C-alpha positions, 0 to 999 in steps of 0.5 A: 360520457364526457368525464368517462371518455374525456371527450368534448360535450360536442363530440359526445352529443353528436355520438349520442345523436342528441342536441347539445341544448338538450344537454343543458336544459333542466326540466322542471315540473309546474308548481300546480302539476300535483293539484291538477293531477288530483283534480283530473283523477277526481273528475275522471272518477266521477265521469268515468267514460269521458276522454281528456278533451271533455275532462279539460272542459270540465277543468276550465269550468272549474277555474283551471287555465289548462289546455288539452295537450297538458291534460293529455300528457298527464293522462298518458303518464297515468297509463290511461287510454282514450276510447275511440268510437271508429 
């Protein structure tokens, strides 16, 4: 938008409704993301009905330093859903 319309970064971000800091930040995937995803898939296929919290506990027992938010993010990215017992 900046190059196409010749406007400043400040104006372009204001029009789009996004922060300027988001414009400059380059997202990077952690180095171990593929290995962690493979382990999550392996544990999930072994324990089918377990949710992301219990899978996180099993990964920690296996030696991973991971929190439930990261496991949940990978979980949702793969399109898996958690079962609720309401």
